[in-house]
C-alpha positions, -999 to +999 in steps of 0.1 A: -686+512-567-699+478-579-726+475-600-762+472-585-764+434-603-732+423-585-744+438-553-777+420-555-759+387-565-738+389-533-769+393-514-786+365-532-756+343-524-756+353-488-790+345-483-789+311-500-760+303-480-778+310-448-809+288-458-795+261-479-761+261-483-739+267-517-725+246-544-687+250-549-692+271-580-716+295-560-689+296-531-662+305-556-682+333-571-692+346-538-656+348-528-648+365-561-677+391-558-668+398-521-630+404-532-643+426-560-663+445-536-636+450-510-614+462-536-639+488-548-646+500-511-611+504-504-603+522-532-635+547-529-622+550-491-587+558-500-598+582-525-622+600-499-592+603-476-571+621-501-596+647-501-593+656-465-572+686-450-569+684-411-569+720-396-564+729-360-585+758-342-559+782-353-560+774-388-528+755-389-525+726-414-522+694-390-526+666-415-509+635-406-474+631-425-483+597-439-516+612-454-496+639-468-471+617-485-496+593-495-515+625-516-479+634-530-472+599-542-508+599-557-504+633-575-474+620-592-488+590-608 
């Protein structure tokens, strides 16, 4: 996940944007921080998905094929 300082800065820029507006440099910084945040979020979410196994009432593995394939590709890397 993103460092606390960066999350704090995202919040500061968001608040400033709503209150008084941002300079061009601040807008670029905000966009860069948002992209970094989303990249970290997506990685964490993907990592979490790879820990999931779906099982029906009878104990049969019914994990979607796409997820199984993604897990296999990840384990090979």
